[in-house]
VEXMI-670814 format. One record per residue (C-alpha): residue in one letter; x, y, z. Coordinates in steps of 0.05 Angstrom, whole numbers, padded with zeros to 5 digits, always signed. Layout:
BEGIN
AXYZ;...
% end
This chain:
BEGIN
M-00002-00004-00004;A+00050+00050-00027;S-00006+00115-00011;S-00067+00125+00019;S-00091+00187-00019;T-00107+00201-00090;G-00094+00278-00070;G-00119+00308-00130;G-00178+00272-00138;N-00214+00328-00162;S-00166+00359-00217;Q-00157+00288-00252;A-00194+00258-00298;V-00197+00178-00312;P-00211+00140-00371;A-00261+00097-00342;P-00284+00067-00265;T-00241+00000-00289;A-00178+00043-00323;P-00124+00013-00276;H-00081+00068-00245;D-00025+00111-00275;S+00036+00070-00234;H+00078+00128-00245;H+00027+00177-00208;P+00062+00192-00135;D-00006+00183-00098;T-00023+00117-00140;P-00047+00067-00083;R-00005-00003-00099;T-00053-00047-00078;G-00065-00126-00077;Q-00029-00187-00080;D+00040-00154-00114;E+00069-00115-00062;P+00139-00102-00050;A+00177-00139+00005;D+00193-00081+00047;G+00179+00000+00053;S+00104-00018+00043;L+00041-00062+00088;H+00054-00123+00081;R-00015-00173+00055;T-00016-00229+00111;L-00075-00224+00155;K-00117-00284+00139;P-00198-00295+00133;R-00204-00322+00201;H-00170-00258+00230;L-00203-00212+00184;T-00277-00251+00210;M-00253-00242+00281;I-00239-00160+00267;A-00313-00161+00248;M-00331-00206+00303;G-00296-00176+00354;G-00304-00096+00337;A-00374-00093+00372;I-00370-00138+00430;G-00339-00100+00492;T-00355-00068+00562;G-00414-00038+00517;L-00448-00104+00514;F-00414-00137+00578;V-00420-00070+00623;A-00464-00018+00599;S-00525-00066+00570;G-00548-00062+00640;N-00554+00010+00654;S-00595+00006+00588;I-00648-00034+00608;N-00659+00001+00677;T-00660+00077+00637;A-00711+00051+00585;G-00740-00018+00606;P-00717-00082+00562;G-00774-00060+00502;G-00735+00008+00497;A-00669-00023+00503;L-00690-00073+00447;V-00719-00024+00407;A-00656+00033+00413;Y-00609-00031+00397;A-00640-00060+00344;A-00651+00009+00310;I-00578+00028+00321;G-00561-00041+00299;F-00591-00037+00230;M-00560+00034+00219;V-00492+00007+00228;W-00515-00055+00183;L-00528-00010+00128;L-00450+00023+00139;M-00417-00038+00136;Q-00458-00049+00065;S-00434+00018+00046;L-00363+00009+00078;G-00358-00059+00047;E-00370-00037-00019;M-00313+00014-00022;A-00270-00028+00017;T-00278-00084-00030;H-00271-00042-00088;L-00201-00003-00060;P-00167-00040+00000;V-00127+00014+00027;A-00110+00013+00102;G-00136+00094+00099;S-00199+00065+00085;F-00250+00127+00098;E-00190+00180+00092;E-00175+00156+00029;Y-00258+00153+00004;S-00268+00218+00036;T-00208+00250-00002;R-00227+00218-00062;Y-00311+00226-00063;I-00321+00281-00021;S-00252+00338-00014;R-00185+00332+00010;S-00201+00369+00068;F-00256+00326+00092;G-00207+00274+00079;F-00159+00313+00127;A-00212+00319+00178;I-00237+00249+00181;G-00167+00218+00183;W-00142+00258+00233;N-00205+00248+00276;Y-00204+00180+00267;W-00134+00181+00294;Y-00149+00215+00356;N-00211+00181+00363;W-00172+00120+00371;A-00111+00134+00398;I-00150+00163+00466;T-00190+00110+00467;V-00124+00066+00476;A-00113+00108+00536;A-00179+00100+00559;E-00182+00025+00563;L-00112+00029+00596;V-00148+00062+00655;A-00203+00020+00649;A-00154-00052+00648;A-00126-00019+00708;L-00200-00008+00742;V-00220-00079+00736;M-00147-00111+00757;R-00171-00072+00825;Y-00221-00116+00836;W-00157-00178+00844;F-00099-00141+00868;P-00136-00072+00905;D-00067-00052+00937;T-00029-00049+00865;P-00015+00025+00843;A-00061+00029+00782;W-00012+00054+00725;I+00029-00008+00735;W-00018-00046+00709;S-00033+00017+00655;A+00045+00008+00640;L+00038-00065+00630;F-00014-00072+00587;L+00007-00011+00544;V+00079-00054+00540;I+00035-00122+00513;L-00002-00074+00461;F+00058-00049+00432;T+00090-00109+00423;L+00028-00142+00394;N+00033-00088+00344;A+00108-00083+00338;L+00117-00143+00315;S+00073-00148+00253;A-00001-00140+00232;R-00009-00211+00228;A+00013-00211+00308;Y-00044-00155+00320;G-00091-00200+00277;E-00065-00264+00316;G-00080-00229+00382;E-00151-00197+00358;F-00164-00279+00333;W-00154-00302+00405;F-00186-00242+00449;S-00255-00238+00397;L-00255-00320+00403;I-00254-00304+00485;K-00314-00250+00480;V-00351-00296+00428;I-00352-00363+00469;T-00371-00324+00528;V-00439-00290+00497;V-00458-00361+00464;I-00454-00390+00533;F-00485-00333+00566;L-00541-00344+00514;V-00555-00414+00516;L-00560-00415+00590;G-00608-00354+00591;V-00654-00393+00548;L-00646-00459+00585;M-00663-00409+00659;I-00726-00369+00613;L-00749-00439+00600;G-00735-00465+00670;I-00696-00519+00655;L-00644-00489+00698;G-00633-00444+00757;G-00705-00449+00788;P-00775-00438+00753;S-00785-00404+00695;P-00793-00319+00703;G-00850-00320+00640;F-00864-00252+00621;H-00860-00220+00681;N-00806-00172+00679;W-00834-00155+00614;T-00899-00126+00648;A-00875-00100+00717;G-00877-00030+00730;E-00871+00021+00667;A-00846-00039+00634;P-00826-00054+00577;F-00828+00022+00553;V-00796+00054+00617;N-00790+00135+00600;G-00820+00132+00539;F-00777+00172+00478;T-00733+00197+00523;G-00712+00125+00559;I-00705+00096+00481;M-00658+00175+00457;A-00618+00166+00518;I-00604+00093+00495;F-00593+00109+00432;M-00518+00144+00449;V-00501+00082+00487;A-00517+00028+00436;G-00480+00081+00383;F-00421+00077+00423;S-00425-00003+00437;F-00420-00010+00361;Q-00360+00026+00350;G-00303-00006+00321;T-00350-00052+00264;E-00316-00002+00220;L-00245-00030+00238;V-00255-00080+00176;G-00245-00026+00131;V-00179-00019+00158;A-00153-00077+00162;A-00173-00086+00092;G-00105-00052+00072;E-00077-00118+00100;A-00118-00166+00083;E-00094-00230+00045;N-00153-00236-00010;P-00193-00175+00009;G-00236-00181-00054;K-00264-00248-00022;T-00248-00241+00053;V-00278-00166+00065;P-00350-00180+00038;K-00360-00250+00077;A-00329-00207+00137;I-00380-00149+00130;R-00430-00199+00118;T-00421-00232+00188;V-00438-00164+00221;F-00517-00158+00219;L-00517-00232+00234;R-00475-00220+00290;I-00511-00149+00319;L-00575-00191+00311;L-00552-00246+00360;F-00503-00226+00408;Y-00539-00155+00420;I-00616-00163+00411;G-00601-00239+00446;A-00562-00211+00503;I-00612-00159+00519;T-00672-00201+00511;V-00644-00250+00558;I-00628-00205+00606;G-00696-00170+00606;F-00729-00239+00613;L-00681-00250+00677;I-00668-00186+00709;P-00722-00131+00721;Y-00710-00065+00709;T-00709-00040+00780;D-00660-00087+00801;P-00617-00035+00837;H-00546-00073+00800;L-00571-00064+00734;L-00568+00017+00749;A-00499+00012+00785;S-00474-00025+00730;D-00398-00002+00723;V-00331-00028+00700;Q-00305-00013+00761;D-00348-00061+00802;V-00356-00124+00755;S-00391-00164+00802;I-00455-00124+00782;S-00456-00134+00711;P-00518-00166+00680;F-00471-00226+00650;T-00444-00237+00717;L-00519-00234+00756;V-00543-00289+00704;F-00483-00339+00709;E-00491-00331+00784;H-00562-00350+00781;A-00543-00410+00730;G-00506-00432+00791;V-00436-00414+00754;L-00380-00415+00798;A-00344-00358+00816;A-00382-00318+00760;A-00352-00248+00782;S-00285-00270+00769;V-00289-00307+00707;M-00332-00252+00678;N-00279-00204+00701;A-00227-00243+00666;V-00272-00238+00602;I-00285-00157+00604;L-00210-00148+00616;T-00197-00189+00551;A-00246-00144+00520;I-00220-00077+00539;L-00146-00096+00521;S-00181-00126+00456;A-00211-00056+00446;G-00136-00026+00458;N-00104-00076+00415;S-00154-00060+00362;G-00140+00018+00379;L-00071+00014+00380;Y-00075-00022+00303;A-00121+00024+00275;S-00094+00087+00301;T-00024+00074+00277;R-00049+00050+00201;M-00094+00122+00193;L-00039+00166+00220;Y+00016+00116+00170;A-00035+00127+00111;L-00039+00203+00123;A+00025+00206+00123;K+00030+00174+00055;S-00015+00226+00024;G+00019+00284+00057;K-00027+00309+00112;A+00020+00280+00161;P+00091+00289+00161;R+00128+00233+00111;L+00166+00198+00174;L+00100+00172+00200;A+00093+00134+00129;K+00161+00093+00138;V+00151+00021+00145;N+00195-00030+00171;R+00206-00102+00137;R+00166-00134+00172;G+00120-00090+00147;V+00099-00048+00208;P+00102+00035+00211;M+00135+00046+00273;Y+00142+00119+00275;A+00071+00115+00264;L+00061+00060+00322;L+00105+00103+00371;A+00077+00160+00362;T+00007+00137+00374;T+00034+00102+00434;L+00064+00160+00459;I-00021+00197+00471;G-00027+00122+00497;M+00009+00143+00556;F-00036+00195+00565;C-00072+00145+00608;F-00014+00165+00667;L-00054+00233+00680;T-00103+00203+00724;T-00050+00184+00774;L-00030+00257+00770;I-00093+00283+00763;G-00158+00274+00810;E-00182+00204+00805;G-00205+00192+00743;E-00223+00265+00719;A-00168+00252+00664;Y-00201+00196+00637;V-00270+00227+00633;W-00246+00285+00590;L-00203+00239+00541;I-00269+00195+00532;N-00310+00266+00523;A-00260+00292+00475;S-00268+00230+00423;G-00342+00214+00440;L-00373+00241+00380;A-00307+00220+00330;G-00335+00152+00320;F-00408+00172+00296;I-00369+00227+00248;V-00334+00176+00221;W-00394+00140+00204;M-00426+00199+00172;G-00358+00202+00130;I-00372+00129+00109;A-00445+00146+00084;W-00437+00204+00047;S-00372+00181+00018;H-00411+00117-00007;Y-00475+00157-00042;R-00413+00204-00075;F-00374+00139-00096;R-00439+00105-00140;K-00459+00175-00167;A-00387+00184-00191;Y-00380+00108-00207;V-00448+00115-00248;L-00433+00183-00278;Q-00362+00155-00312;G-00402+00100-00342;G-00388+00038-00291;D-00450-00008-00282;P-00451-00035-00213;K-00462-00102-00233;N-00384-00103-00237;L-00365-00074-00171;L-00344-00140-00129;Y-00390-00124-00076;R-00450-00088-00085;A-00484-00052-00018;S-00566-00074-00014;F-00613-00005-00010;F-00574+00038-00044;P-00586+00095-00048;L-00636+00084+00010;G-00581+00050+00061;P-00528+00109+00063;V-00574+00165+00067;I-00620+00129+00128;A-00545+00118+00161;L-00528+00194+00150;V-00593+00214+00182;M-00589+00167+00234;C-00524+00186+00252;A-00540+00262+00257;V-00602+00252+00308;V-00557+00212+00347;I-00493+00275+00339;V-00552+00318+00354;G-00587+00282+00413;Q-00519+00271+00446;G-00540+00335+00495;Y-00615+00310+00506;S-00620+00294+00572;L-00588+00353+00593;F-00640+00397+00569;T-00694+00345+00585;A-00664+00356+00663;G-00681+00435+00652;D-00622+00463+00697;V-00572+00457+00631;N-00499+00459+00662;P-00451+00488+00607;L-00390+00447+00626;S-00432+00381+00615;L-00453+00409+00553;L-00383+00429+00530;S-00361+00359+00549;S-00418+00331+00507;Y-00413+00359+00436;L-00335+00360+00439;G-00310+00325+00387;L-00360+00363+00339;P-00320+00438+00348;I-00255+00399+00344;F-00273+00358+00276;L-00306+00428+00247;A-00238+00466+00258;L-00189+00408+00223;W-00242+00402+00164;L-00257+00483+00161;G-00184+00494+00180;H-00148+00457+00123;K-00195+00485+00071;L-00183+00555+00090;V-00105+00546+00089;T-00113+00498+00025;K-00162+00536-00017;D-00191+00463-00019;E-00249+00454-00069;P-00301+00399-00067;V-00282+00342-00123;D-00322+00340-00188;L-00363+00279-00185;R-00345+00276-00268;T-00272+00265-00253;A-00271+00230-00188;D-00209+00173-00177;V-00266+00107-00182;S-00208+00064-00203;P-00213-00003-00167;A-00146-00037-00138;H-00104-00102-00171;H-00136-00158-00140;
% end
């Protein structure tokens, strides 16, 4: 992958959508099986790696811990509606990403697509936005991992665990893309097995075969259930559900190092809808049947006290020995998985930005193992921000770090939907037939439009609960929307400095990679 951006996509026409790139053009991506042995990324991620990256992307603390709070806030019915709606939106987004990532599998992924089909400035903002989102997430996950370790080692200083886990994640990423893929494969496998066991035990308990008599539909009808707090409750959970699903787009970044992206990317994308349906909808249904929404444990669901995770409660009811310790280990795995993926994704995005001239060229250097080490080191330094929490009040830095990256994932999702809409328009405008695409998104043009609108609703509705509370706290409001002005400053700042113009769809570079 010699490059991540066409740079002047709006100034150079291509003969036809399927025309090969001019190999002498300095900004031409070299993708496919024939990459040079070094100086470029290596295609070493196998189909099983890519499938597990797609599978594990959305399984994390959002499912294992936050799902309890969601049911407490909106009731089992409200939580189900919110997660189903966001799940549908993510499926549409993955369809859009799948079409573009199969056509042009590059490490820059959505930064590349935004640059080619929208504008260079928008690509610049999306790329840097995604980089700091995941770099900050690495820091946040290291803090969370230290909190989880407190369960077993309450007297050990948190920074020791953060440092140890940072070394582990750095080592996995420094070895090779394959080492990252292997690490993610096993991390994700543990998460997937846990969810499957949870669903099987849950169904047996609902049927009254395990752990006492069947609860029937009692918890779905007691009190205000199934819909607690009406629309306000559902709206509040939209945000939580959206954050829970972030990471599904990782498959687009990993496509840049996949062995056979033409086959493996569509396969990984197809698992997304099934996974969302089975894992999230299934888990919330099971929790809704087995634990009343009024259970005080659900309200207190927090990574700092894993003993009250809804998964732990259900496992305990089923008679699983040391359920809290088991779930603690699984949640630690989920956190390390997110940190591992975060370090990988942000490193590859920084490499891609450097390759296309949007970051210092030094960061584009790749060693003989196909790892952009300078980009990895720069990202790891940001990960070390986690140590701020030991210097600045208990958890204060952690909260602000999370807030700064809070909306970044939704902004990237909007970028994916918008890029796809313009890509397909440009492809057809230049004489291309969508039937010739290796993978074609269903429901175009409605799919990306619906996803775009839903993402916008989530972003605007971020502070919904603050407004409905009546007494608006300016600091809380700022922390909720912090990600938006950062993104706009990057986009408009670059546009002002470079006098960048939007890409003309008639001349946009829609040529595919060589597979």
